[in-house]
PAZAPA-4460 file (N, C-alpha, C; in steps of 0.05 Angstrom, whole numbers, plus 32768, in hexadecimal, padded with zeros to 4 digits):
% residues 327
    n_x    n_y    n_z   ca_x   ca_y   ca_z    c_x    c_y    c_z   seq   type   mol
   798D   80F4   8157   7980   80E9   816F   7973   80FF   817F     1      M     A
   7982   8115   8182   7978   812B   8193   795F   8138   8186     2      N     A
   795F   8139   816B   7947   8145   815D   792F   8132   8161     3      E     A
   7933   8119   8162   791D   8106   8166   7911   8109   8182     4      L     A
   7922   810C   8196   7919   8111   81B1   790A   812B   81B3     5      L     A
   7913   8140   81A5   7905   8159   81A5   78EA   8158   819A     6      K     A
   78E7   8149   8183   78CD   8145   8176   78BA   8135   8189     7      Q     A
   78C6   8122   8197   78B5   8112   81AA   78AA   8123   81C0     8      E     A
   78BB   8135   81CA   78B2   8147   81DF   789C   8159   81D6     9      V     A
   789F   8164   81BD   788B   8176   81B2   7871   8169   81AD    10      L     A
   7872   814F   81A5   7859   8140   81A1   784A   813C   81BB    11      M     A
   7859   8137   81D1   784C   8134   81EB   7844   814F   81F8    12      Q     A
   7853   8164   81F2   784C   817F   81FE   7852   8194   81E9    13      D     A
   783E   819D   81D9   7842   81B1   81C4   784C   81CC   81D0    14      P     A
   7845   81D2   81EA   784D   81EC   81F6   786A   81ED   81FD    15      L     A
   7878   81D6   81FC   7894   81D6   8202   78A4   81E7   81EF    16      A     A
   789A   81EB   81D7   78A9   81FC   81C4   78A9   8218   81CC    17      A     A
   7895   8221   81DD   7894   823D   81E5   78A5   8242   81FE    18      L     A
   78AF   822D   820B   78BE   8231   8224   78D9   823B   821E    19      A     A
   78E4   824E   822E   78FE   8259   8228   7914   8244   822D    20      P     A
   792A   8248   821F   7941   8237   8223   794C   823C   8240    21      A     A
   795A   8228   824C   7965   822B   8267   7974   8246   826B    22      P     A
   7985   824D   8257   7993   8266   825A   7981   827F   825A    23      A     A
   796C   827D   8249   7959   8293   8248   794A   8295   8263    24      D     A
   7944   827E   826E   7935   827D   8287   7945   828A   829D    25      S     A
   7960   8284   829E   7971   8290   82B2   7973   82AE   82AF    26      A     A
   7976   82B6   8295   7978   82D3   8290   795E   82E1   8298    27      A     A
   7948   82D4   8292   792D   82E0   829A   792B   82E3   82B8    28      S     A
   7933   82CF   82C6   7933   82D0   82E3   7944   82E7   82EE    29      A     A
   795C   82E9   82E2   796F   82FE   82EA   7963   831A   82E4    30      L     A
   7956   831D   82CD   7949   8336   82C6   7932   833C   82DA    31      S     A
   7923   8328   82E1   790E   832D   82F4   7918   8336   830F    32      Q     A
   792E   832A   8317   793B   8333   8330   7944   834F   832F    33      K     A
   794F   8357   8318   7958   8373   8314   7940   8386   8316    34      S     A
   792B   837F   8309   7913   8390   830B   7908   8393   8327    35      V     A
   7908   837C   8335   78FF   837D   8351   7911   838E   8363    36      E     A
   792B   838C   835E   793F   839B   836E   793B   83B9   8369    37      K     A
   7937   83C0   834F   7933   83DD   8349   7919   83E7   8355    38      I     A
   7904   83D6   8354   78EB   83DF   8360   78EE   83E2   837E    39      A     A
   78FE   83D0   838A   7902   83D2   83A8   7911   83EB   83AE    40      H     A
   7926   83F2   839F   7936   840A   83A4   7925   8424   839F    41      E     A
   7914   8423   838C   7902   843A   8386   78EE   843E   839D    42      N     A
   78E4   8428   83A7   78D2   842A   83BE   78E0   8434   83D7    43      N     A
   78F9   842B   83DC   7909   8436   83F2   790D   8453   83F0    44      K     A
   7912   845C   83D8   7916   8479   83D2   78FD   8489   83D9    45      L     A
   78E7   847F   83D0   78CD   848D   83D4   78C8   848F   83F3    46      H     A
   78CD   8478   8401   78C8   8478   841E   78DB   848C   842C    47      K     A
   78F4   848D   8423   7908   849E   842F   7900   84BB   842B    48      R     A
   78F7   84C2   8414   78EF   84DE   840E   78D6   84E5   841F    49      L     A
   78C3   84D3   8421   78AB   84D9   8431   78B3   84DC   844E    50      C     A
   78C6   84CB   8457   78CE   84CD   8474   78DC   84E8   8479    51      R     A
   78EE   84EF   8468   78FE   8508   846C   78EB   8520   8469    52      Q     A
   78DA   8520   8457   78C7   8537   8455   78B4   8538   846D    53      V     A
   78AB   8521   8475   7899   8520   848D   78A8   8529   84A6    54      G     A
   78C2   8521   84A8   78D1   852A   84BF   78D5   8548   84BF    55      Q     A
   78DB   8554   84A9   78DF   8571   84A7   78C4   8580   84AE    56      A     A
   78AF   8574   84A4   7894   8581   84A9   788F   8580   84C8    57      I     A
   7895   856A   84D5   7891   8567   84F1   78A4   8578   8501    58      G     A
   78BE   8578   84FA   78D2   8587   8509   78CC   85A5   850A    59      D     A
   78C2   85B0   84F4   78BD   85CC   84F2   78A0   85D4   84F2    60      F     A
   788F   85C1   84F8   7872   85C6   84F8   7869   85D5   84DF    61      N     A
   7870   85C9   84C8   786C   85D8   84AE   784E   85D7   84A6    62      M     A
   7841   85C1   84AA   7825   85BE   84A1   7814   85B6   84B9    63      I     A
   77FE   85C5   84BC   77EB   85C0   84D2   77CF   85B9   84C7    64      E     A
   77BF   85AF   84D9   77A4   85A7   84D2   7795   85BF   84C6    65      D     A
   7788   85BA   84AF   7779   85CF   84A2   7788   85E1   848F    66      G     A
   77A2   85DD   848D   77B3   85EE   847B   77AB   85EA   845E    67      D     A
   77B0   85FF   844F   77AE   85FD   8433   77CB   8603   8428    68      K     A
   77D7   85EF   841D   77F3   85F1   8416   77F6   85F7   83F8    69      V     A
   7802   860D   83F2   7807   8614   83D6   7822   860B   83CE    70      M     A
   7824   85F7   83BD   783D   85EC   83B3   7845   85FA   839B    71      V     A
   785C   8608   839B   7866   8617   8385   7874   8603   8371    72      C     A
   7867   8601   835A   7870   85ED   8346   787D   85FB   832F    73      L     A
   7897   85F6   832C   78A6   8603   8316   78A8   85F2   82FD    74      S     A
   78A5   85D8   8301   78A9   85C5   82EB   78C5   85B8   82ED    75      G     A
   78D4   85BD   8303   78ED   85B0   8307   78E9   8598   831A    76      G     A
   78FE   8588   831B   78FD   856E   832A   78F5   8572   8347    77      K     A
   78FF   8588   8354   78FA   858C   8370   78DD   8592   8377    78      D     A
   78D1   85A4   8368   78B5   85AB   836E   78A2   8594   8366    79      S     A
   78A9   8585   8351   7899   856E   834B   7899   8559   8362    80      Y     A
   78B1   8554   836C   78B4   8541   8382   78A6   854B   839B    81      A     A
   78A8   8565   83A1   789A   8570   83B8   787C   856C   83B6    82      L     A
   7870   8572   839F   7854   856E   839C   784C   8550   839F    83      L     A
   785C   8540   8393   7856   8523   8392   7857   8518   83B0    84      D     A
   786B   851F   83BE   786E   8515   83DA   785A   8520   83EC    85      I     A
   7854   853A   83EA   783F   8546   83FB   7824   8539   83F6    86      L     A
   781E   8532   83DD   7805   8524   83D7   7804   8509   83E4    87      M     A
   781B   84FB   83E4   781E   84E0   83F1   7819   84E4   840F    88      T     A
   7827   84F7   841C   7824   84FC   8438   7808   8504   8441    89      L     A
   77FB   8514   842F   77DF   851D   8436   77CD   8505   843A    90      R     A
   77D1   84F0   842A   77C1   84D8   842D   77C5   84C9   8447    91      E     A
   77DC   84CC   8453   77E4   84BD   846B   77E3   84CE   8485    92      R     A
   77E2   84E8   8481   77E5   84FA   8498   77CD   84F9   84AB    93      A     A
   77D2   84FC   84C4   77BC   84FC   84D8   77AD   8516   84D9    94      P     A
   77B5   8529   84C8   77A8   8544   84C6   779E   8547   84AA    95      I     A
   778B   855A   84A7   7781   8561   848C   778D   857B   8482    96      N     A
   7796   857A   846A   77A0   8593   845D   779B   8592   843F    97      F     A
   7798   85A9   8433   7794   85AB   8416   77AE   85B1   8408    98      E     A
   77AF   85A9   83EF   77C6   85AF   83DE   77BC   85BD   83C4    99      I     A
   77C9   85D3   83BD   77C4   85E0   83A3   77DF   85E5   8397   100      V     A
   77E2   85DC   837E   77FB   85E0   8370   77F9   85FA   8360   101      A     A
   780E   860B   8361   780E   8624   8353   7827   8627   8342   102      V     A
   7823   862D   8329   7839   8633   8317   7838   864F   830D   103      N     A
   784E   865C   830D   7850   8677   8302   785C   8676   82E6   104      L     A
   784C   867B   82D2   7855   867C   82B6   7860   8698   82B1   105      D     A
   787A   869A   82B0   7888   86B5   82AD   788C   86BD   8291   106      Q     A
   787F   86AE   827E   7880   86B5   8261   789D   86B4   8257   107      K     A
   78AC   86A1   8260   78C6   869C   8255   78C4   8690   8238   108      Q     A
   78D5   8697   8226   78D3   868D   820B   78D5   866E   820B   109      P     A
   78C4   8661   81FB   78C4   8645   81F7   78BB   8635   8210   110      N     A
   78AE   8643   8223   78A4   8635   823B   788C   8623   8233   111      F     A
   788E   8609   8238   7878   85F7   8230   7861   85F8   8243   112      P     A
   784F   860B   823E   7839   8611   8252   7823   85FB   8253   113      D     A
   7825   85E6   8243   7811   85D2   8243   7819   85BA   8256   114      H     A
   7833   85B9   825E   783D   85A2   826C   7831   85A0   8288   115      I     A
   7833   85B6   8298   782A   85B5   82B3   780C   85B1   82B6   116      L     A
   77FB   85C0   82A7   77DE   85BA   82A9   77D7   859D   82A2   117      P     A
   77E3   8592   828E   77DE   8576   8287   77E6   8564   829D   118      A     A
   77FD   8568   82A9   7806   8557   82BF   77F5   855A   82D7   119      Y     A
   77ED   8572   82DE   77DD   8576   82F6   77C1   856C   82F2   120      L     A
   77B5   856E   82DA   779B   8563   82D5   779C   8545   82D8   121      D     A
   77B2   8538   82CE   77B4   851B   82D1   77B7   8513   82EF   122      R     A
   77C5   8524   82FD   77C9   851F   831A   77B0   8522   832B   123      L     A
   779E   8534   8322   7785   8539   8330   7788   854B   8348   124      G     A
   779C   855D   8347   77A0   8570   835C   7797   858C   8354   125      V     A
   778D   859A   8367   7785   85B6   8362   779E   85C7   835B   126      A     A
   779A   85D8   8347   77B2   85E9   833F   77A8   8604   8334   127      Y     A
   77BC   8615   8332   77B7   8630   8327   77D1   8638   8317   128      H     A
   77CD   8641   82FF   77E2   864B   82EE   77E0   866A   82ED   129      I     A
   77F6   8677   82F8   77F5   8694   82F8   7807   869F   82E2   130      E     A
   77FB   86AE   82D0   7809   86B9   82B8   7813   86D6   82BE   131      N     A
   782D   86D9   82C0   7839   86F3   82C4   7853   86F6   82B4   132      Q     A
   7855   870A   82A3   786C   870D   8291   7883   871B   82A0   133      D     A
   788F   870C   82B3   78A7   8717   82C2   78BF   8715   82B0   134      T     A
   78BF   8704   829C   78D6   8700   828B   78DE   871A   827D   135      Y     A
   78CA   8728   8272   78CF   8742   8265   78DA   8757   8277   136      S     A
   78D0   8757   8291   78DA   876A   82A5   78F8   8765   82AA   137      I     A
   78FF   874B   82AE   7919   8744   82B5   792C   874B   829D   138      V     A
   7924   8744   8286   7935   8749   826E   793A   8767   826A   139      K     A
   7926   8777   8272   7929   8795   826E   793C   87A0   8283   140      R     A
   793C   8794   829B   794C   87A0   82B1   7968   8794   82B4   141      L     A
   796C   877C   82AB   7986   876E   82AF   7996   876E   8294   142      I     A
   79AF   8777   8294   79BE   8777   827C   79C1   875A   8270   143      P     A
   79C3   8759   8256   79C6   873F   8249   79E0   8731   8253   144      E     A
   79DD   8717   8258   79F4   8707   8261   79F8   8706   827E   145      G     A
   79E8   8715   828E   79E9   8715   82AB   79D6   8701   82B7   146      K     A
   79DB   86FA   82D0   79C9   86E8   82DE   79AF   86F7   82E6   147      T     A
   7999   86EC   82DE   797F   86F8   82E4   7970   86EC   82FB   148      T     A
   797C   86D7   8307   796E   86C7   831B   7964   86D7   8333   149      C     A
   7974   86EA   833D   796D   86F8   8354   7954   8709   8351   150      S     A
   7953   8719   833C   793C   872A   8337   7924   8718   8330   151      L     A
   7928   8704   8320   7912   86F2   8319   7906   86E5   8332   152      C     A
   7918   86DD   8344   790E   86D1   835D   78FE   86E5   836D   153      S     A
   7906   86FE   8370   78F7   8712   837F   78DB   8716   8374   154      R     A
   78DA   8719   8359   78C1   871E   834B   78AE   8706   834F   155      L     A
   78BA   86EE   834C   78AA   86D6   834F   78A0   86D2   836B   156      R     A
   78B0   86D9   837F   78A8   86D6   839B   7891   86E8   83A1   157      R     A
   7892   8702   8398   787C   8714   839D   7862   870B   8391   158      G     A
   7863   8701   8379   784B   86F7   836B   783F   86DF   8379   159      I     A
   7850   86CC   8381   7847   86B4   838E   783B   86BA   83A9   160      L     A
   7846   86CD   83B8   783A   86D5   83D2   781E   86E0   83CD   161      Y     A
   781A   86F1   83B8   7800   86FC   83B2   77ED   86E6   83AB   162      R     A
   77F6   86D3   839A   77E4   86BD   8391   77DC   86AC   83AA   163      V     A
   77EF   86A8   83BC   77E9   8698   83D4   77D2   86A5   83E4   164      A     A
   77D3   86BF   83E7   77BE   86CE   83F4   77A4   86CB   83E7   165      T     A
   77A4   86CE   83CC   778C   86CD   83BC   777F   86B1   83BE   166      E     A
   7790   869C   83C0   7786   8681   83C0   777F   8678   83DC   167      L     A
   7785   8688   83F0   777F   8681   840B   7792   866C   8417   168      G     A
   77AA   866B   840C   77BE   8657   8415   77CA   8661   842F   169      A     A
   77CE   864F   8442   77D9   8655   845C   77F7   864E   845D   170      T     A
   7800   863D   844B   781D   8637   8449   7826   8637   842B   171      K     A
   783F   8641   8427   7849   8641   840C   7861   862E   840C   172      V     A
   785F   8619   83FD   7874   8604   83FE   7887   8607   83E6   173      A     A
   78A1   8609   83EC   78B6   860B   83D8   78C6   85F2   83D5   174      L     A
   78D2   85ED   83BF   78E1   85D4   83BA   78FE   85D5   83C0   175      G     A
   7908   85E6   83D1   7925   85E6   83D7   792C   85CE   83E7   176      H     A
   7943   85C1   83E1   794B   85A9   83EF   7964   85AE   83FF   177      H     A
   796F   8598   840A   7986   859A   841D   799E   85A7   840F   178      R     A
   79A3   85A0   83F6   79BA   85AB   83E8   79B7   85C9   83E4   179      D     A
   799F   85D2   83DD   799A   85EE   83DB   79A1   85FD   83F5   180      D     A
   7998   85F1   840B   799D   85FE   8425   79BB   8600   842B   181      I     A
   79C9   85EA   8426   79E6   85EA   842A   79F4   85FE   8418   182      M     A
   79ED   85FE   83FE   79FA   8610   83EC   79F5   862E   83F4   183      E     A
   79DD   8634   83FC   79D6   864F   8405   79E6   8657   841D   184      T     A
   79EA   8644   842F   79FA   8649   8448   7A17   8651   8441   185      F     A
   7A23   8642   842F   7A3F   864A   8427   7A40   8662   8415   186      F     A
   7A2D   8666   8404   7A2C   867E   83F4   7A2C   8697   8406   187      L     A
   7A1B   8696   841B   7A19   86AD   842D   7A33   86B1   843D   188      N     A
   7A3F   869A   8444   7A58   869C   8454   7A6F   86A5   8443   189      M     A
   7A74   8699   842C   7A8B   86A0   841C   7A88   86BB   840D   190      F     A
   7A70   86C1   8404   7A6E   86D9   83F3   7A5D   86F0   8400   191      F     A
   7A51   86EA   8418   7A41   86FF   8425   7A4A   8704   8441   192      G     A
   7A5B   86F4   844C   7A65   86F8   8467   7A4F   86F4   847C   193      G     A
   7A3C   86E1   8478   7A26   86DC   848A   7A23   86BF   8490   194      K     A
   7A1B   86B8   84A8   7A12   869D   84AF   79F4   869C   84AA   195      L     A
   79EC   8695   8493   79D0   8697   848B   79CB   8681   8475   196      K     A
   79B3   8675   8477   79AC   8662   8462   798F   8665   845B   197      S     A
   7983   864E   8452   7966   864E   844C   7957   8641   8464   198      M     A
   7946   864F   8472   7938   8641   8488   7922   862E   847D   199      P     A
   791D   8619   848D   7908   8605   8485   78ED   8612   8486   200      A     A
   78EA   8627   8496   78D0   8634   849A   78D5   8651   84A0   201      K     A
   78C6   8663   8493   78CA   867F   8498   78B0   868F   8492   202      L     A
   78B0   86A7   849B   789A   86BA   8496   78A2   86CA   847C   203      Q     A
   788E   86CE   846B   7893   86DC   8452   789A   86F9   8457   204      S     A
   78A6   8707   8443   78AE   8722   8446   7898   8735   8450   205      D     A
   7881   8730   8446   786A   8742   844E   785C   8738   8468   206      D     A
   7865   8723   8473   785A   8719   848C   783F   870B   8489   207      G     A
   7836   8706   8471   781C   86FB   846D   781C   86DD   8468   208      K     A
   7834   86D2   8462   7835   86B5   845B   784A   86A7   846B   209      Q     A
   7845   868D   846F   785A   867B   847A   7865   866B   8463   210      I     A
   787E   866B   845F   788B   865D   8449   7899   8645   8455   211      V     A
   7896   862D   8448   78A1   8615   8453   78B3   8607   843D   212      I     A
   78C6   85F8   8445   78D7   85E9   8434   78D7   85CC   843D   213      R     A
   78C3   85BD   8436   78C2   85A1   843F   78D8   858E   8436   214      P     A
   78E6   8596   8421   78FD   8585   8417   7917   858B   8425   215      L     A
   7916   859A   843C   792E   85A3   8448   7942   858D   844F   216      A     A
   7939   8575   8455   794A   855F   845D   7951   854D   8445   217      Y     A
   7948   8553   842D   794B   8541   8416   7963   8548   8405   218      V     A
   7973   8535   83FD   798A   853A   83EC   7980   853D   83CF   219      K     A
   798F   854E   83C1   7988   8553   83A4   798C   853A   8394   220      E     A
   799F   8529   839B   79A4   8511   838B   798B   84FE   838C   221      A     A
   797F   84FD   83A4   7967   84EC   83A7   7950   84F7   8396   222      D     A
   794F   8512   8395   7939   851E   8385   793D   8519   8367   223      L     A
   7956   851A   835E   795C   8515   8342   7955   84F8   833B   224      S     A
   795B   84E5   834C   7954   84CA   8347   7936   84C6   8347   225      R     A
   7928   84D3   835B   790C   84D1   835D   78FE   84DB   8345   226      Y     A
   7908   84F0   8339   78FD   84FC   8320   78FF   84E8   8309   227      A     A
   7914   84D9   8309   7917   84C5   82F4   7903   84AE   82F8   228      E     A
   7901   84A6   8310   78EE   8490   8317   78D1   8498   8310   229      V     A
   78CA   84B0   8318   78AE   84B8   8314   78AA   84C4   82F7   230      K     A
   78BF   84C8   82E9   78BE   84D3   82CE   78AD   84ED   82CC   231      Q     A
   78B5   8500   82DE   78A8   851A   82DD   78AE   8528   82C3   232      F     A
   789B   8537   82B8   789F   8546   829F   78AE   8560   82A5   233      P     A
   78C9   855E   82A8   78DA   8574   82B0   78DA   858A   829A   234      I     A
   78D7   85A3   82A4   78D9   85BA   8293   78F5   85C6   8298   235      I     A
   7905   85CC   8283   7920   85D7   8287   791E   85F2   8296   236      P     A
   7933   85F6   82A6   7934   860F   82B6   7944   8625   82AA   237      C     A
   794E   8621   8291   795F   8635   8285   7953   8642   826D   238      D     A
   7938   8642   826C   792A   864E   8256   792D   866D   8254   239      L     A
   7934   8679   826C   7936   8696   826C   7951   86A0   8260   240      C     A
   7964   868D   825E   797E   8695   8253   7990   86A2   8266   241      G     A
   7989   86A2   8280   799A   86AE   8295   79B4   869E   8298   242      S     A
   79CA   86AD   829E   79E4   86A0   82A4   79E3   8692   82BE   243      Q     A
   79F1   867B   82C0   79F1   866B   82D8   79FF   867A   82EE   244      E     A
   79F5   8677   8307   7A02   8683   831E   7A1C   8674   8324   245      N     A
   7A32   8681   831D   7A4C   8673   831F   7A55   866E   833C   246      L     A
   7A4D   8680   834D   7A53   867D   836A   7A45   8664   8375   247      Q     A
   7A2C   8661   836F   7A1D   8649   8379   7A29   862F   836C   248      R     A
   7A30   8632   8353   7A3C   861A   8345   7A56   8612   8353   249      K     A
   7A66   8626   835B   7A7E   8620   8369   7A7A   8613   8384   250      Q     A
   7A66   861C   8393   7A5F   8610   83AD   7A55   85F3   83A8   251      I     A
   7A44   85F0   8394   7A3A   85D5   838F   7A50   85C2   8389   252      K     A
   7A65   85CA   837A   7A7B   85BA   8374   7A8B   85B3   838C   253      G     A
   7A8F   85C7   839E   7A9E   85C3   83B7   7A90   85AE   83C8   254      M     A
   7A76   85B0   83CC   7A67   859D   83DC   7A69   8581   83D0   255      L     A
   7A66   857F   83B6   7A68   8566   83A8   7A84   8559   83AD   256      R     A
   7A98   8569   83AB   7AB4   855E   83B1   7AB6   8555   83CD   257      D     A
   7AAC   8564   83E0   7AAD   855C   83FC   7A9E   8541   8401   258      W     A
   7A87   853F   83F5   7A77   8527   83F8   7A86   850E   83EE   259      E     A
   7A95   8512   83D8   7AA4   84FC   83CD   7ABE   84F6   83DE   260      R     A
   7ACD   850B   83E6   7AE6   8507   83F2   7AE4   8503   8411   261      K     A
   7AD0   850F   841D   7ACE   850E   843A   7AB1   8506   8442   262      F     A
   7AAA   84ED   843F   7A8F   84E4   8446   7A87   84EC   8462   263      P     A
   7A6F   84F8   8465   7A66   8500   847F   7A69   851E   8484   264      G     A
   7A7C   852B   8476   7A81   8547   847C   7A68   8558   8476   265      R     A
   7A5C   8555   845E   7A45   8565   8457   7A2D   8560   846B   266      V     A
   7A29   8547   8473   7A15   8540   8485   7A19   854F   84A0   267      E     A
   7A32   8550   84A9   7A38   855E   84C2   7A34   857B   84C0   268      N     A
   7A3A   8587   84A9   7A36   85A3   84A5   7A18   85AA   84A5   269      I     A
   7A09   8599   8498   79EC   859D   8497   79E0   859B   84B4   270      F     A
   79EA   8587   84C3   79E1   8583   84DE   79E8   859C   84F0   271      S     A
   79FE   85A8   84EA   7A06   85BF   84FA   79F3   85D7   84F8   272      S     A
   79E4   85D8   84E1   79D1   85EE   84DD   79BB   85EE   84F2   273      L     A
   79B6   85D6   84FE   79A1   85D4   8511   79AC   85D0   852E   274      S     A
   79C6   85D3   8531   79D2   85D0   854C   79E5   85E8   8550   275      T     A
   79D9   85FF   8552   79E8   8619   8553   79EC   8622   8571   276      V     A
   7A03   862B   8577   7A09   8635   8592   7A10   8652   858F   277      A     A
   79FC   8665   8591   7A02   8681   858E   7A17   868C   85A1   278      P     A
   7A1A   8680   85B8   7A2E   8689   85CC   7A4A   8683   85C3   279      S     A
   7A4D   8671   85AF   7A68   866B   85A5   7A6D   8676   8589   280      H     A
   7A5D   8688   8582   7A62   8697   856A   7A69   86B4   8571   281      L     A
   7A65   86C8   855F   7A6D   86E3   8566   7A58   86F8   855F   282      M     A
   7A3F   86EF   855D   7A2A   8702   8556   7A1F   870E   8570   283      D     A
   7A25   8727   8576   7A1D   8734   858E   79FF   8738   858F   284      R     A
   79F1   8736   8579   79D3   8739   8579   79C6   871F   8583   285      K     A
   79D4   8709   8580   79C9   86EF   8588   79D1   86E7   85A4   286      L     A
   79E6   86F2   85AF   79EF   86EB   85C9   79FA   8703   85D7   287      F     A
   79F4   8706   85F1   79FC   871E   8600   7A18   871C   860B   288      G     A
   7A2C   871D   85F9   7A48   871A   8602   7A4F   8732   8614   289      F     A
   7A46   874A   860E   7A4D   8761   861D   7A44   8760   863A   290      A     A
   7A2D   8753   863E   7A22   8751   8659   7A2B   8738   8668   291      E     A
   7A3B   8727   865C   7A44   870E   8668   7A57   8712   867F   292      L     A
   7A4F   8707   8696   7A5F   8708   86AF   7A63   86EC   86BB   293      K     A
   7A79   86E9   86C9   7A7E   86D0   86D7   7A6A   86CD   86EE   294      A     A
   7A5B   86B7   86ED   7A45   86B3   8702   7A4F   86A2   8719   295      S     A
   7A65   8694   8715   7A6F   8682   872A   7A60   8667   8729   296      G     A
   7A4D   8664   8716   7A3D   864B   8714   7A44   863D   86FA   297      I     A
   7A4A   8623   86FC   7A53   8614   86E4   7A3C   8614   86D0   298      A     A
   7A44   8618   86B7   7A30   8619   86A1   7A36   8601   868F   299      D     A
   7A23   85EE   868C   7A28   85D6   867B   7A2D   85DE   865E   300      P     A
   7A24   85F5   8656   7A28   85FE   863B   7A3F   8612   8638   301      N     A
   7A4E   8615   864D   7A64   8628   864E   7A7B   861E   863C   302      G     A
   7A8D   8630   8635   7AA4   862A   8623   7AB9   861B   8634   303      D     A
   7AC5   8607   8627   7ADC   85FA   8636   7AF6   8608   8630   304      I     A
   7AF4   861E   8623   7B09   8633   8620   7B22   8629   8611   305      A     A
   7B30   8616   861B   7B4B   8610   860F   7B4C   85F5   8602   306      F     A
   7B39   85E4   8608   7B3A   85C9   85FD   7B28   85C7   85E4   307      D     A
   7B31   85B9   85D0   7B22   85B6   85B7   7B0C   85A0   85BB   308      D     A
   7AF5   85A6   85B1   7AE0   8591   85B1   7AE7   857A   859E   309      D     A
   7AE3   8561   85A8   7AEA   854B   8595   7AD7   854B   857E   310      P     A
   7AE2   8542   8567   7AD2   8540   854F   7AC1   8527   8551   311      C     A
   7AA8   852A   8547   7A96   8512   8548   7A9E   84FE   8532   312      S     A
   7AA7   8507   851B   7AB0   84F5   8506   7AC8   8502   84F9   313      T     A
   7AD7   84F2   84EA   7AEE   84FC   84DB   7AE6   8512   84C8   314      P     A
   7ACC   8511   84BF   7AC3   8525   84AB   7AC2   8541   84B6   315      A     A
   7AC1   8544   84D1   7ABF   855E   84DD   7ADA   856A   84E4   316      T     A
   7AEF   855C   84DE   7B0A   8566   84E5   7B10   857E   84D3   317      M     A
   7B1F   8591   84DE   7B25   85A9   84CF   7B37   85A3   84B8   318      A     A
   7B32   85B1   84A2   7B44   85AE   848B   7B42   85C7   847A   319      S     A
   7B54   85CA   8468   7B54   85E2   8457   7B3E   85DF   8442   320      I     A
   7B2D   85F3   843F   7B18   85F2   842B   7B21   8600   8412   321      I     A
   7B27   85F1   83FD   7B31   85FE   83E4   7B1A   860B   83D6   322      P     A
   7B1B   8624   83D0   7B06   8632   83C2   7B12   863C   83A7   323      L     A
   7B08   8630   8391   7B13   8637   8377   7B0E   8654   8370   324      R     A
   7B1F   865E   835F   7B1D   8679   8356   7B04   867C   8345   325      S     A
   7AF8   8694   8345   7AE0   869A   8335   7AE7   86A1   8319   326      M     A
   7B01   86A2   8312   7B09   86AA   82F6   7B00   8695   82E2   327      D     A
***
């Protein structure tokens, strides 16, 4: 009987055979909702990155009308995202500025030198590939098995500053993000005895360039996800064979543990980098402690001396910081 009814339906509507079964229809609707949800989340991510980069640019006056911004493109997720977001912001910005992408081909073995030109041609952005065999220099000067990143970085920096001058760039944009800034802060504190990190904006060593870090407010996790969404053609960063910086790896693990165990702690530490009170530290070059006299006038920024400041969140409460052995 059911078969007869089915044949009757097909005679009246031949397209009915192409219609999905009720279960298939429900699954299809669910799949469509999943696709829409993913697209919505990806759009939110893009907007957040644009907002954070735009805020950093505004807070530190990184890019001005008429600037020519040289974006240093390594082939990693961070520099790809930096270029992508700056191109988006350029279309919306109330000012005019140029972008030129620059890659330094250091002649590392197995470096795929066709990837970046093909990507940049497809993107339609002006670019320059600088060919300099710094790899051979580093291998000659650094013993086998040692970390080469420091020397490589210094050589790369000098070359990029020269290229910026030759191209007439007024700003040099680097892809360091919030995690890089935090890690550098603790590296300098734990292993160098300094309160020092990566500034969002600085003058180059030779005084000829202004270097900017527009990703200063952006989390690395967001950049990793954005790279997956955009499907950037990532070039591996370990082609040189250098040993990993174990100290930075240790700090990265520490921050990751804090983020998981004490939500808000890392955010508060990052916020503290821009709310510094030199009078409440001990650097005599930053504050005139030796000349300090009682004025008899209340100072709203004065020390309360014996009372502890209340913590803004539980994440800022003092605790023991376990630092694993380097063995």
